[in-house]
N, C-alpha and C positions, 0 to 999 in steps of 0.2 A: 502494499499500501504507500503511496507516492505521500509525503508530506509536503501540504497547503502553506506556504512559509507568506506572511505580510510583508507590505513595504511598510517601512517606517520613516524614510524619506527618499525625495527627490532631489536633484539637480540638474535640470534643462540645460544642454551644453549647444553651444554655435553651431556643433556640426551633425545635430540631428541627434542627438545621442541622450541618454538619459542615467545621469547617477546615482544610482539605487544602493538604498541602507534594508536590507530583510532584517527580518524580527531576532533572527540569530546572530545576528550584528554582521554578517559577510556583504561587503561592498561589491558591487558589480556595476557593469556598462552594458546599458542595452542599447543597439542601433534601429532607432526605427526609421532610417532611409527605406527599408526594402516596403513599408508600410506606410508610406506616405502618400503612394500613388492608387491606395485602396479605399473604398468607405471604410467606416467613417472620417478618417484620418486625411485625408485629400486637402479638408479646412485648415488643420495645419500645416501642411507646407508652405515654405516660404511666408509665413504668417507669423505676426508676433505673438498671438496666441499660442503657439509652440513653447515659449517661454514662460508661461503661465501655468504650466503642469503644476501638480500639485496633488496630496496625498488623502484620498478619502476612502471609507470602507476597508484599508488595506490595501489598495491598489493605487495607482496613477491613473488623476482625471484632467478633463481640459472645459475648460468653458463652452457650452452647447451641447453639456449633456454627450461629452467624448470620453470615454474608458479604455481601460486594456488590462486584458486578464491578467491578476497576476503570476498565474501558473504560466504563460507565453513569457513573462518577463523574467521571470526563473530559467525556466527551461532555455531561452534564447540569447541568456548576455552570458558575457564572462567576468571572470572575477578581475578584480581591480586590484 
């Protein structure tokens, strides 16, 4: 059984990545670039909205009801 870890902090980066801290205190980097051509993330591409990422309910959210699953963030990120 896979453990689901909550995101406790996020730092959006100008290179379209997110520096994430998970509840197990592991810091990881997630590259959003491949997602920015897909719904609903298209709204974030080249927009100041991307830098408004914040943590809510254990994952990363943006204005406009945009969020991404915490398991996606964990599975597709790399340790920093």
